[in-house]
Each structure stands twice: as C-alpha cells, then as structure tokens.
N, CA, C and O atoms as a CHARMM CRD file, in Angstrom:
* protein
*
  360
    1    1 MET  N      0.83700  -1.16700   0.00000 PROA 1      0.00000
    2    1 MET  CA     0.00000   0.00000   0.00000 PROA 1      0.00000
    3    1 MET  C      0.89200   1.24300   0.00000 PROA 1      0.00000
    4    1 MET  O      1.89800   1.29700   0.70700 PROA 1      0.00000
    5    2 ASN  N      0.51900   2.21400  -0.78200 PROA 2      0.00000
    6    2 ASN  CA     1.22400   3.48800  -0.82900 PROA 2      0.00000
    7    2 ASN  C      0.46800   4.52000  -0.01000 PROA 2      0.00000
    8    2 ASN  O     -0.76100   4.56700  -0.03800 PROA 2      0.00000
    9    3 ILE  N      1.20700   5.34500   0.72000 PROA 3      0.00000
   10    3 ILE  CA     0.60000   6.47900   1.39700 PROA 3      0.00000
   11    3 ILE  C      1.35400   7.73500   0.96300 PROA 3      0.00000
   12    3 ILE  O      2.57200   7.71000   0.79200 PROA 3      0.00000
   13    4 THR  N      0.61900   8.82600   0.78800 PROA 4      0.00000
   14    4 THR  CA     1.18200  10.07300   0.30500 PROA 4      0.00000
   15    4 THR  C      0.91400  11.18200   1.30800 PROA 4      0.00000
   16    4 THR  O     -0.19800  11.30500   1.82100 PROA 4      0.00000
   17    5 ASN  N      1.93200  11.98900   1.58800 PROA 5      0.00000
   18    5 ASN  CA     1.79800  13.13900   2.47400 PROA 5      0.00000
   19    5 ASN  C      1.10800  14.25200   1.70100 PROA 5      0.00000
   20    5 ASN  O      1.64700  14.73000   0.70400 PROA 5      0.00000
   21    6 LYS  N     -0.05700  14.66800   2.13400 PROA 6      0.00000
   22    6 LYS  CA    -0.83900  15.70800   1.46800 PROA 6      0.00000
   23    6 LYS  C     -0.66100  17.08300   2.11500 PROA 6      0.00000
   24    6 LYS  O     -1.31200  18.04200   1.70000 PROA 6      0.00000
   25    7 THR  N      0.20100  17.19700   3.11600 PROA 7      0.00000
   26    7 THR  CA     0.39300  18.46000   3.81400 PROA 7      0.00000
   27    7 THR  C      1.63100  19.18100   3.27800 PROA 7      0.00000
   28    7 THR  O      2.46800  18.56400   2.62000 PROA 7      0.00000
   29    8 PRO  N      1.75400  20.48100   3.55400 PROA 8      0.00000
   30    8 PRO  CA     2.94400  21.21900   3.12100 PROA 8      0.00000
   31    8 PRO  C      4.11900  21.08900   4.09300 PROA 8      0.00000
   32    8 PRO  O      5.12300  21.78600   3.94400 PROA 8      0.00000
   33    9 LYS  N      4.00100  20.20400   5.08600 PROA 9      0.00000
   34    9 LYS  CA     5.07100  20.01300   6.06100 PROA 9      0.00000
   35    9 LYS  C      5.45200  18.53400   6.13300 PROA 9      0.00000
   36    9 LYS  O      4.64500  17.67800   5.77100 PROA 9      0.00000
   37   10 PRO  N      6.66300  18.21600   6.59200 PROA 10     0.00000
   38   10 PRO  CA     7.05800  16.80800   6.74700 PROA 10     0.00000
   39   10 PRO  C      6.22000  16.12300   7.82200 PROA 10     0.00000
   40   10 PRO  O      5.83000  16.74600   8.80900 PROA 10     0.00000
   41   11 LEU  N      5.95200  14.84600   7.62000 PROA 11     0.00000
   42   11 LEU  CA     5.15700  14.07300   8.58300 PROA 11     0.00000
   43   11 LEU  C      5.95200  12.90400   9.12200 PROA 11     0.00000
   44   11 LEU  O      6.77800  12.32200   8.41900 PROA 11     0.00000
   45   12 SER  N      5.69700  12.56700  10.36700 PROA 12     0.00000
   46   12 SER  CA     6.21200  11.36200  10.98600 PROA 12     0.00000
   47   12 SER  C      5.00400  10.45000  11.20100 PROA 12     0.00000
   48   12 SER  O      4.19500  10.68000  12.10000 PROA 12     0.00000
   49   13 VAL  N      4.89100   9.42600  10.37300 PROA 13     0.00000
   50   13 VAL  CA     3.72100   8.53900  10.40600 PROA 13     0.00000
   51   13 VAL  C      4.01400   7.36600  11.33300 PROA 13     0.00000
   52   13 VAL  O      4.92500   6.58500  11.06000 PROA 13     0.00000
   53   14 PRO  N      3.24900   7.22200  12.44100 PROA 14     0.00000
   54   14 PRO  CA     3.48500   6.11100  13.36100 PROA 14     0.00000
   55   14 PRO  C      3.04500   4.77500  12.75300 PROA 14     0.00000
   56   14 PRO  O      1.97200   4.66000  12.16200 PROA 14     0.00000
   57   15 LEU  N      3.91000   3.77300  12.92000 PROA 15     0.00000
   58   15 LEU  CA     3.63200   2.42500  12.41100 PROA 15     0.00000
   59   15 LEU  C      3.62900   1.43800  13.56600 PROA 15     0.00000
   60   15 LEU  O      4.12500   1.75300  14.64800 PROA 15     0.00000
   61   16 PRO  N      3.07500   0.24700  13.35400 PROA 16     0.00000
   62   16 PRO  CA     3.08600  -0.76600  14.41100 PROA 16     0.00000
   63   16 PRO  C      4.51500  -1.11500  14.82600 PROA 16     0.00000
   64   16 PRO  O      5.44200  -1.01900  14.02100 PROA 16     0.00000
   65   17 GLY  N      4.68400  -1.51000  16.05300 PROA 17     0.00000
   66   17 GLY  CA     5.99400  -1.90700  16.54700 PROA 17     0.00000
   67   17 GLY  C      6.85600  -0.72800  16.95700 PROA 17     0.00000
   68   17 GLY  O      8.06100  -0.88300  17.15300 PROA 17     0.00000
   69   18 GLY  N      6.25900   0.44800  17.09000 PROA 18     0.00000
   70   18 GLY  CA     7.01900   1.61600  17.51700 PROA 18     0.00000
   71   18 GLY  C      7.85400   2.24700  16.41200 PROA 18     0.00000
   72   18 GLY  O      8.66500   3.13000  16.69300 PROA 18     0.00000
   73   19 LYS  N      7.68100   1.82400  15.17200 PROA 19     0.00000
   74   19 LYS  CA     8.44200   2.38300  14.06100 PROA 19     0.00000
   75   19 LYS  C      7.73000   3.61200  13.51000 PROA 19     0.00000
   76   19 LYS  O      6.55000   3.83700  13.77900 PROA 19     0.00000
   77   20 LYS  N      8.47600   4.41000  12.72700 PROA 20     0.00000
   78   20 LYS  CA     7.90500   5.60500  12.11600 PROA 20     0.00000
   79   20 LYS  C      8.35100   5.68400  10.66400 PROA 20     0.00000
   80   20 LYS  O      9.44500   5.25300  10.30100 PROA 20     0.00000
   81   21 LEU  N      7.47900   6.24100   9.85300 PROA 21     0.00000
   82   21 LEU  CA     7.79200   6.51200   8.44800 PROA 21     0.00000
   83   21 LEU  C      7.81700   8.01700   8.29600 PROA 21     0.00000
   84   21 LEU  O      6.81900   8.68300   8.57100 PROA 21     0.00000
   85   22 PHE  N      8.94300   8.56600   7.86200 PROA 22     0.00000
   86   22 PHE  CA     9.08700  10.00100   7.68000 PROA 22     0.00000
   87   22 PHE  C      8.81600  10.34000   6.22600 PROA 22     0.00000
   88   22 PHE  O      9.48700   9.83200   5.32800 PROA 22     0.00000
   89   23 LEU  N      7.82900  11.20000   5.99400 PROA 23     0.00000
   90   23 LEU  CA     7.43900  11.58700   4.63900 PROA 23     0.00000
   91   23 LEU  C      7.56600  13.09100   4.45200 PROA 23     0.00000
   92   23 LEU  O      7.00900  13.87100   5.22500 PROA 23     0.00000
   93   24 SER  N      8.30100  13.49100   3.42200 PROA 24     0.00000
   94   24 SER  CA     8.40000  14.90100   3.05100 PROA 24     0.00000
   95   24 SER  C      7.09300  15.32300   2.39100 PROA 24     0.00000
   96   24 SER  O      6.30600  14.46500   1.99000 PROA 24     0.00000
   97   25 PRO  N      6.84400  16.61900   2.26900 PROA 25     0.00000
   98   25 PRO  CA     5.60600  17.08600   1.63000 PROA 25     0.00000
   99   25 PRO  C      5.45300  16.55000   0.21200 PROA 25     0.00000
  100   25 PRO  O      6.35600  16.68500  -0.61400 PROA 25     0.00000
  101   26 GLY  N      4.30300  15.94200  -0.06200 PROA 26     0.00000
  102   26 GLY  CA     4.00100  15.42400  -1.38700 PROA 26     0.00000
  103   26 GLY  C      4.65200  14.09800  -1.72400 PROA 26     0.00000
  104   26 GLY  O      4.40400  13.56200  -2.80400 PROA 26     0.00000
  105   27 LYS  N      5.47300  13.54600  -0.84600 PROA 27     0.00000
  106   27 LYS  CA     6.16900  12.29500  -1.12900 PROA 27     0.00000
  107   27 LYS  C      5.32100  11.09500  -0.73500 PROA 27     0.00000
  108   27 LYS  O      4.38700  11.20000   0.06100 PROA 27     0.00000
  109   28 THR  N      5.67500   9.94600  -1.31700 PROA 28     0.00000
  110   28 THR  CA     4.92700   8.70600  -1.11700 PROA 28     0.00000
  111   28 THR  C      5.83600   7.66000  -0.48100 PROA 28     0.00000
  112   28 THR  O      7.02400   7.58000  -0.79100 PROA 28     0.00000
  113   29 GLY  N      5.25900   6.86300   0.40900 PROA 29     0.00000
  114   29 GLY  CA     5.96800   5.75700   1.03200 PROA 29     0.00000
  115   29 GLY  C      5.09400   4.51200   1.00700 PROA 29     0.00000
  116   29 GLY  O      3.89000   4.59100   0.76100 PROA 29     0.00000
  117   30 GLN  N      5.70200   3.37600   1.26200 PROA 30     0.00000
  118   30 GLN  CA     4.96500   2.11500   1.24100 PROA 30     0.00000
  119   30 GLN  C      4.85000   1.54200   2.64000 PROA 30     0.00000
  120   30 GLN  O      5.80300   1.56500   3.42000 PROA 30     0.00000
  121   31 VAL  N      3.67200   1.02800   2.94400 PROA 31     0.00000
  122   31 VAL  CA     3.41200   0.35800   4.21300 PROA 31     0.00000
  123   31 VAL  C      2.64900  -0.93600   3.92900 PROA 31     0.00000
  124   31 VAL  O      2.08900  -1.11900   2.84800 PROA 31     0.00000
  125   32 THR  N      2.63800  -1.81500   4.90400 PROA 32     0.00000
  126   32 THR  CA     1.92000  -3.08000   4.75300 PROA 32     0.00000
  127   32 THR  C      0.43300  -2.87900   5.03400 PROA 32     0.00000
  128   32 THR  O      0.01900  -1.84700   5.56300 PROA 32     0.00000
  129   33 GLN  N     -0.34600  -3.86900   4.67500 PROA 33     0.00000
  130   33 GLN  CA    -1.79200  -3.83000   4.94800 PROA 33     0.00000
  131   33 GLN  C     -2.02600  -3.80700   6.45600 PROA 33     0.00000
  132   33 GLN  O     -2.94600  -3.14300   6.93400 PROA 33     0.00000
  133   34 ARG  N     -1.20100  -4.52500   7.19600 PROA 34     0.00000
  134   34 ARG  CA    -1.32700  -4.54900   8.66000 PROA 34     0.00000
  135   34 ARG  C     -1.10400  -3.15300   9.24000 PROA 34     0.00000
  136   34 ARG  O     -1.79300  -2.75700  10.18000 PROA 34     0.00000
  137   35 ALA  N     -0.14800  -2.40900   8.68700 PROA 35     0.00000
  138   35 ALA  CA     0.12700  -1.05800   9.16900 PROA 35     0.00000
  139   35 ALA  C     -1.04900  -0.13100   8.89900 PROA 35     0.00000
  140   35 ALA  O     -1.28900   0.79800   9.67000 PROA 35     0.00000
  141   36 MET  N     -1.78200  -0.36600   7.82500 PROA 36     0.00000
  142   36 MET  CA    -2.93100   0.48500   7.48900 PROA 36     0.00000
  143   36 MET  C     -4.03700   0.37600   8.53600 PROA 36     0.00000
  144   36 MET  O     -4.87900   1.26800   8.64000 PROA 36     0.00000
  145   37 GLU  N     -4.04300  -0.70300   9.30700 PROA 37     0.00000
  146   37 GLU  CA    -5.05100  -0.90500  10.34300 PROA 37     0.00000
  147   37 GLU  C     -4.61800  -0.34000  11.69000 PROA 37     0.00000
  148   37 GLU  O     -5.36900  -0.42200  12.66200 PROA 37     0.00000
  149   38 HSD  N     -3.40700   0.23700  11.76200 PROA 38     0.00000
  150   38 HSD  CA    -2.87600   0.81300  12.99800 PROA 38     0.00000
  151   38 HSD  C     -3.65700   2.09500  13.31900 PROA 38     0.00000
  152   38 HSD  O     -3.72400   2.99000  12.47700 PROA 38     0.00000
  153   39 PRO  N     -4.25300   2.20500  14.52800 PROA 39     0.00000
  154   39 PRO  CA    -5.11900   3.35000  14.84800 PROA 39     0.00000
  155   39 PRO  C     -4.50400   4.73700  14.61000 PROA 39     0.00000
  156   39 PRO  O     -5.19300   5.59200  14.05300 PROA 39     0.00000
  157   40 PRO  N     -3.25200   5.01000  14.99800 PROA 40     0.00000
  158   40 PRO  CA    -2.72200   6.35400  14.72800 PROA 40     0.00000
  159   40 PRO  C     -2.61000   6.65700  13.22800 PROA 40     0.00000
  160   40 PRO  O     -2.81100   7.79800  12.81200 PROA 40     0.00000
  161   41 LEU  N     -2.29400   5.65500  12.42700 PROA 41     0.00000
  162   41 LEU  CA    -2.20700   5.86300  10.98400 PROA 41     0.00000
  163   41 LEU  C     -3.60600   6.08500  10.41000 PROA 41     0.00000
  164   41 LEU  O     -3.78900   6.90800   9.51200 PROA 41     0.00000
  165   42 MET  N     -4.58000   5.35800  10.92300 PROA 42     0.00000
  166   42 MET  CA    -5.95800   5.53500  10.45700 PROA 42     0.00000
  167   42 MET  C     -6.45900   6.95000  10.77700 PROA 42     0.00000
  168   42 MET  O     -7.21700   7.53500  10.00300 PROA 42     0.00000
  169   43 LYS  N     -6.02600   7.49600  11.93000 PROA 43     0.00000
  170   43 LYS  CA    -6.43100   8.84900  12.31100 PROA 43     0.00000
  171   43 LYS  C     -5.87500   9.87400  11.30500 PROA 43     0.00000
  172   43 LYS  O     -6.58300  10.80700  10.92300 PROA 43     0.00000
  173   44 LEU  N     -4.61300   9.70500  10.87500 PROA 44     0.00000
  174   44 LEU  CA    -4.02500  10.60000   9.87200 PROA 44     0.00000
  175   44 LEU  C     -4.75800  10.47500   8.54100 PROA 44     0.00000
  176   44 LEU  O     -4.96500  11.46400   7.83800 PROA 44     0.00000
  177   45 LEU  N     -5.14400   9.26400   8.20700 PROA 45     0.00000
  178   45 LEU  CA    -5.86400   9.01300   6.95800 PROA 45     0.00000
  179   45 LEU  C     -7.23400   9.69000   6.97800 PROA 45     0.00000
  180   45 LEU  O     -7.63300  10.31400   5.99400 PROA 45     0.00000
  181   46 GLU  N     -7.95500   9.57000   8.09500 PROA 46     0.00000
  182   46 GLU  CA    -9.27900  10.17400   8.21700 PROA 46     0.00000
  183   46 GLU  C     -9.22000  11.70200   8.23600 PROA 46     0.00000
  184   46 GLU  O    -10.15000  12.36600   7.77700 PROA 46     0.00000
  185   47 SER  N     -8.12600  12.25800   8.76800 PROA 47     0.00000
  186   47 SER  CA    -8.00000  13.72300   8.83200 PROA 47     0.00000
  187   47 SER  C     -7.59900  14.31800   7.48200 PROA 47     0.00000
  188   47 SER  O     -7.68700  15.53100   7.29100 PROA 47     0.00000
  189   48 GLY  N     -7.16600  13.48300   6.55500 PROA 48     0.00000
  190   48 GLY  CA    -6.78600  13.97300   5.23600 PROA 48     0.00000
  191   48 GLY  C     -5.33000  14.37900   5.12200 PROA 48     0.00000
  192   48 GLY  O     -4.91100  14.87700   4.07700 PROA 48     0.00000
  193   49 GLU  N     -4.54700  14.17600   6.17800 PROA 49     0.00000
  194   49 GLU  CA    -3.13100  14.53000   6.12200 PROA 49     0.00000
  195   49 GLU  C     -2.36100  13.58500   5.20400 PROA 49     0.00000
  196   49 GLU  O     -1.36800  13.97600   4.59000 PROA 49     0.00000
  197   50 ILE  N     -2.82500  12.34100   5.11400 PROA 50     0.00000
  198   50 ILE  CA    -2.22000  11.38200   4.18800 PROA 50     0.00000
  199   50 ILE  C     -3.31900  10.76600   3.33000 PROA 50     0.00000
  200   50 ILE  O     -4.48300  10.72700   3.72900 PROA 50     0.00000
  201   51 ALA  N     -2.94200  10.29300   2.16500 PROA 51     0.00000
  202   51 ALA  CA    -3.86500   9.59100   1.27400 PROA 51     0.00000
  203   51 ALA  C     -3.27300   8.21600   0.99400 PROA 51     0.00000
  204   51 ALA  O     -2.05300   8.06900   0.91700 PROA 51     0.00000
  205   52 ALA  N     -4.12300   7.21500   0.84100 PROA 52     0.00000
  206   52 ALA  CA    -3.67300   5.85300   0.59300 PROA 52     0.00000
  207   52 ALA  C     -4.13400   5.38300  -0.78200 PROA 52     0.00000
  208   52 ALA  O     -5.21700   5.73600  -1.24900 PROA 52     0.00000
  209   53 SER  N     -3.28700   4.58100  -1.41500 PROA 53     0.00000
  210   53 SER  CA    -3.66600   3.92600  -2.66800 PROA 53     0.00000
  211   53 SER  C     -3.19200   2.48200  -2.59900 PROA 53     0.00000
  212   53 SER  O     -2.21200   2.17200  -1.92200 PROA 53     0.00000
  213   54 ASP  N     -3.89100   1.60600  -3.30100 PROA 54     0.00000
  214   54 ASP  CA    -3.60500   0.17800  -3.22800 PROA 54     0.00000
  215   54 ASP  C     -2.50100  -0.25600  -4.17600 PROA 54     0.00000
  216   54 ASP  O     -2.01600  -1.38300  -4.07300 PROA 54     0.00000
  217   55 GLU  N     -2.09000   0.60800  -5.09800 PROA 55     0.00000
  218   55 GLU  CA    -1.07300   0.21100  -6.06600 PROA 55     0.00000
  219   55 GLU  C      0.31400   0.37700  -5.48300 PROA 55     0.00000
  220   55 GLU  O      0.52800   1.21100  -4.60300 PROA 55     0.00000
  221   56 THR  N      1.25000  -0.40800  -5.96700 PROA 56     0.00000
  222   56 THR  CA     2.63600  -0.29400  -5.53100 PROA 56     0.00000
  223   56 THR  C      3.42000   0.44000  -6.59200 PROA 56     0.00000
  224   56 THR  O      3.07500   0.38900  -7.77300 PROA 56     0.00000
  225   57 ALA  N      4.45600   1.11300  -6.18700 PROA 57     0.00000
  226   57 ALA  CA     5.27500   1.88600  -7.12700 PROA 57     0.00000
  227   57 ALA  C      6.06800   0.93300  -8.01300 PROA 57     0.00000
  228   57 ALA  O      6.58700  -0.06600  -7.51500 PROA 57     0.00000
  229   58 PRO  N      6.17800   1.21000  -9.31200 PROA 58     0.00000
  230   58 PRO  CA     6.96100   0.34600 -10.18600 PROA 58     0.00000
  231   58 PRO  C      8.44400   0.47500  -9.89000 PROA 58     0.00000
  232   58 PRO  O      8.92200   1.55000  -9.52500 PROA 58     0.00000
  233   59 ARG  N      9.17100  -0.62500 -10.04800 PROA 59     0.00000
  234   59 ARG  CA    10.61000  -0.59900  -9.83100 PROA 59     0.00000
  235   59 ARG  C     11.28500  -0.01700 -11.05000 PROA 59     0.00000
  236   59 ARG  O     10.94900  -0.36100 -12.18300 PROA 59     0.00000
  237   60 THR  N     12.22200   0.84900 -10.81900 PROA 60     0.00000
  238   60 THR  CA    12.93900   1.46800 -11.92400 PROA 60     0.00000
  239   60 THR  C     14.21900   0.69100 -12.19600 PROA 60     0.00000
  240   60 THR  O     14.63500  -0.13400 -11.38300 PROA 60     0.00000
  241   61 ALA  N     14.83200   0.95300 -13.32300 PROA 61     0.00000
  242   61 ALA  CA    16.08800   0.28900 -13.66800 PROA 61     0.00000
  243   61 ALA  C     17.17000   0.64500 -12.65900 PROA 61     0.00000
  244   61 ALA  O     18.00600  -0.19600 -12.32800 PROA 61     0.00000
  245   62 ALA  N     17.16600   1.88100 -12.16700 PROA 62     0.00000
  246   62 ALA  CA    18.16000   2.29600 -11.18100 PROA 62     0.00000
  247   62 ALA  C     17.98900   1.50200  -9.88500 PROA 62     0.00000
  248   62 ALA  O     18.97900   1.12600  -9.25700 PROA 62     0.00000
  249   63 ALA  N     16.75400   1.24600  -9.48300 PROA 63     0.00000
  250   63 ALA  CA    16.51300   0.46600  -8.26500 PROA 63     0.00000
  251   63 ALA  C     16.96600  -0.97300  -8.46900 PROA 63     0.00000
  252   63 ALA  O     17.47700  -1.59000  -7.53500 PROA 63     0.00000
  253   64 ASN  N     16.79100  -1.52100  -9.66200 PROA 64     0.00000
  254   64 ASN  CA    17.24300  -2.88100  -9.93100 PROA 64     0.00000
  255   64 ASN  C     18.75600  -2.97500  -9.86900 PROA 64     0.00000
  256   64 ASN  O     19.28600  -3.95300  -9.34200 PROA 64     0.00000
  257   65 ARG  N     19.47000  -1.97600 -10.39800 PROA 65     0.00000
  258   65 ARG  CA    20.93100  -2.00100 -10.37700 PROA 65     0.00000
  259   65 ARG  C     21.45500  -1.95800  -8.96000 PROA 65     0.00000
  260   65 ARG  O     22.50700  -2.52800  -8.67100 PROA 65     0.00000
  261   66 LYS  N     20.74700  -1.30000  -8.08100 PROA 66     0.00000
  262   66 LYS  CA    21.18500  -1.18600  -6.69700 PROA 66     0.00000
  263   66 LYS  C     21.27800  -2.57000  -6.05400 PROA 66     0.00000
  264   66 LYS  O     22.20000  -2.82900  -5.28200 PROA 66     0.00000
  265   67 PHE  N     20.34800  -3.44500  -6.35900 PROA 67     0.00000
  266   67 PHE  CA    20.30700  -4.76100  -5.73100 PROA 67     0.00000
  267   67 PHE  C     20.93100  -5.84800  -6.59100 PROA 67     0.00000
  268   67 PHE  O     21.33100  -6.88400  -6.06000 PROA 67     0.00000
  269   68 ASN  N     21.02800  -5.64900  -7.89400 PROA 68     0.00000
  270   68 ASN  CA    21.59600  -6.63400  -8.79700 PROA 68     0.00000
  271   68 ASN  C     22.76000  -6.01600  -9.55100 PROA 68     0.00000
  272   68 ASN  O     22.56100  -5.42400 -10.61100 PROA 68     0.00000
  273   69 PRO  N     23.99600  -6.14500  -9.01600 PROA 69     0.00000
  274   69 PRO  CA    25.11800  -5.54200  -9.71500 PROA 69     0.00000
  275   69 PRO  C     25.31400  -6.20600 -11.07800 PROA 69     0.00000
  276   69 PRO  O     24.97700  -7.37900 -11.24500 PROA 69     0.00000
  277   70 PRO  N     25.85100  -5.47500 -12.05000 PROA 70     0.00000
  278   70 PRO  CA    26.05000  -6.05500 -13.37300 PROA 70     0.00000
  279   70 PRO  C     26.98200  -7.25500 -13.30500 PROA 70     0.00000
  280   70 PRO  O     27.88300  -7.29900 -12.46700 PROA 70     0.00000
  281   71 SER  N     26.77000  -8.21700 -14.17500 PROA 71     0.00000
  282   71 SER  CA    27.59300  -9.42000 -14.15800 PROA 71     0.00000
  283   71 SER  C     29.03000  -9.05900 -14.49400 PROA 71     0.00000
  284   71 SER  O     29.29000  -8.15700 -15.29000 PROA 71     0.00000
  285   72 GLY  N     29.96200  -9.78200 -13.87200 PROA 72     0.00000
  286   72 GLY  CA    31.36600  -9.54400 -14.13100 PROA 72     0.00000
  287   72 GLY  C     31.98200  -8.54400 -13.17800 PROA 72     0.00000
  288   72 GLY  O     33.20000  -8.37000 -13.18500 PROA 72     0.00000
  289   73 SER  N     31.18900  -7.88200 -12.36100 PROA 73     0.00000
  290   73 SER  CA    31.75900  -6.91500 -11.43300 PROA 73     0.00000
  291   73 SER  C     32.18000  -7.63300 -10.16000 PROA 73     0.00000
  292   73 SER  O     31.59600  -8.64500  -9.77400 PROA 73     0.00000
  293   74 SER  N     33.17800  -7.10200  -9.53300 PROA 74     0.00000
  294   74 SER  CA    33.66700  -7.67700  -8.29300 PROA 74     0.00000
  295   74 SER  C     32.82600  -7.15200  -7.14300 PROA 74     0.00000
  296   74 SER  O     32.68400  -5.94000  -6.97700 PROA 74     0.00000
  297   75 THR  N     32.26700  -8.05500  -6.35000 PROA 75     0.00000
  298   75 THR  CA    31.48300  -7.61400  -5.20400 PROA 75     0.00000
  299   75 THR  C     32.27600  -7.75900  -3.92300 PROA 75     0.00000
  300   75 THR  O     31.81900  -7.32600  -2.86500 PROA 75     0.00000
  301   76 GLY  N     33.47400  -8.36800  -3.99600 PROA 76     0.00000
  302   76 GLY  CA    34.29400  -8.54300  -2.80700 PROA 76     0.00000
  303   76 GLY  C     35.05900  -7.28600  -2.48800 PROA 76     0.00000
  304   76 GLY  O     35.05500  -6.32800  -3.26100 PROA 76     0.00000
  305   77 GLY  N     35.72900  -7.29100  -1.32500 PROA 77     0.00000
  306   77 GLY  CA    36.54300  -6.15400  -0.92300 PROA 77     0.00000
  307   77 GLY  C     37.79400  -6.08900  -1.76900 PROA 77     0.00000
  308   77 GLY  O     37.78800  -6.45700  -2.94400 PROA 77     0.00000
  309   78 GLY  N     38.84600  -5.62600  -1.17200 PROA 78     0.00000
  310   78 GLY  CA    40.09500  -5.55700  -1.90800 PROA 78     0.00000
  311   78 GLY  C     40.47600  -4.13000  -2.19900 PROA 78     0.00000
  312   78 GLY  O     39.67600  -3.20200  -2.08300 PROA 78     0.00000
  313   79 ALA  N     41.72200  -3.98800  -2.58000 PROA 79     0.00000
  314   79 ALA  CA    42.23500  -2.65300  -2.85800 PROA 79     0.00000
  315   79 ALA  C     41.73300  -2.15800  -4.19600 PROA 79     0.00000
  316   79 ALA  O     41.53900  -2.95500  -5.11500 PROA 79     0.00000
  317   80 PRO  N     41.51800  -0.86400  -4.32600 PROA 80     0.00000
  318   80 PRO  CA    41.10100  -0.32900  -5.62100 PROA 80     0.00000
  319   80 PRO  C     42.21700  -0.49700  -6.64400 PROA 80     0.00000
  320   80 PRO  O     43.39500  -0.43100  -6.29500 PROA 80     0.00000
  321   81 GLY  N     41.86100  -0.70600  -7.87100 PROA 81     0.00000
  322   81 GLY  CA    42.85400  -0.86100  -8.91900 PROA 81     0.00000
  323   81 GLY  C     43.30700  -2.29100  -9.11900 PROA 81     0.00000
  324   81 GLY  O     44.09100  -2.56200 -10.02800 PROA 81     0.00000
  325   82 GLY  N     42.84400  -3.20300  -8.30700 PROA 82     0.00000
  326   82 GLY  CA    43.15900  -4.61100  -8.50500 PROA 82     0.00000
  327   82 GLY  C     44.48200  -5.03800  -7.90600 PROA 82     0.00000
  328   82 GLY  O     44.84300  -6.20700  -8.04800 PROA 82     0.00000
  329   83 ALA  N     45.23600  -4.15800  -7.23700 PROA 83     0.00000
  330   83 ALA  CA    46.50100  -4.53600  -6.64600 PROA 83     0.00000
  331   83 ALA  C     46.24400  -5.31100  -5.36600 PROA 83     0.00000
  332   83 ALA  O     45.32400  -4.98700  -4.61500 PROA 83     0.00000
  333   84 PRO  N     47.06000  -6.34600  -5.10800 PROA 84     0.00000
  334   84 PRO  CA    46.84500  -7.10000  -3.87300 PROA 84     0.00000
  335   84 PRO  C     47.19300  -6.24900  -2.65000 PROA 84     0.00000
  336   84 PRO  O     48.04100  -5.35900  -2.71700 PROA 84     0.00000
  337   85 ARG  N     46.54400  -6.53000  -1.56700 PROA 85     0.00000
  338   85 ARG  CA    46.75000  -5.76800  -0.34200 PROA 85     0.00000
  339   85 ARG  C     48.03400  -6.24100   0.33000 PROA 85     0.00000
  340   85 ARG  O     48.26900  -7.44300   0.45500 PROA 85     0.00000
  341   86 GLN  N     48.85700  -5.29700   0.76000 PROA 86     0.00000
  342   86 GLN  CA    50.08400  -5.67200   1.43500 PROA 86     0.00000
  343   86 GLN  C     49.85000  -5.69900   2.92400 PROA 86     0.00000
  344   86 GLN  O     49.10100  -4.88600   3.46500 PROA 86     0.00000
  345   87 SER  N     50.49200  -6.63600   3.57800 PROA 87     0.00000
  346   87 SER  CA    50.35600  -6.72800   5.02100 PROA 87     0.00000
  347   87 SER  C     51.69600  -7.13800   5.61200 PROA 87     0.00000
  348   87 SER  O     52.61400  -7.50500   4.87700 PROA 87     0.00000
  349   88 GLY  N     51.81300  -7.08000   6.91100 PROA 88     0.00000
  350   88 GLY  CA    53.04100  -7.47700   7.57800 PROA 88     0.00000
  351   88 GLY  C     53.91300  -6.29900   7.94800 PROA 88     0.00000
  352   88 GLY  O     53.58000  -5.14500   7.67800 PROA 88     0.00000
  353   89 ASP  N     55.04000  -6.60900   8.57400 PROA 89     0.00000
  354   89 ASP  CA    55.97800  -5.55600   8.98200 PROA 89     0.00000
  355   89 ASP  C     56.75900  -5.05200   7.79000 PROA 89     0.00000
  356   89 ASP  O     57.03300  -5.80900   6.85900 PROA 89     0.00000
  357   90 ARG  N     57.11900  -3.79200   7.80800 PROA 90     0.00000
  358   90 ARG  CA    57.91800  -3.21300   6.72400 PROA 90     0.00000
  359   90 ARG  C     59.14600  -2.56900   7.28900 PROA 90     0.00000
  360   90 ARG  O     59.95600  -2.02100   6.54100 PROA 90     0.00000
C-alpha cells in the first residue's frame, strides 16, 4: 500500500511496533496492509493529512541495479585498482 503526504510540512507517520515513516511534503511511502489498520495511521488518513492507494510503485532500472550488480563486477573487498593488499611488517 502506498501512502502520500498531502500536507505542506514533513510528517512522521506512526507504524506498528514503535516504528515511524518520515514523509516529506508530497512524497509517497509504502506500508503493509497490517500497518494500514494501525489506529494512529488511520487517524491521519481520516484527517486527510495522508492519502492511501492500493497500487505499488513500479521498480525502476536504477533500483534494480542497486540490488543486482552487473555481471562480471567484483562484489568482494580488496584494494582499488586490482593490486593485492600488502600486510606485515615493513
């Protein structure tokens, strides 16, 4: 579920488990169906400070790259430039 901040100020939306979702003016965030039933969130929804929609935001190519690095790239540590790391006394 998507929720959108409809106010001109940032909001701190209370979620179950003592968590909070911080939304800038006009921005959208995602919450679970269980969170939508949380009384403080329902109060914000009824007051019109936030709006809810059932659709989820589409994933962009940039978001996919963040979680799926291109094939052939090194995901391990190591020194930049491919040089082996030196260790020991000098």
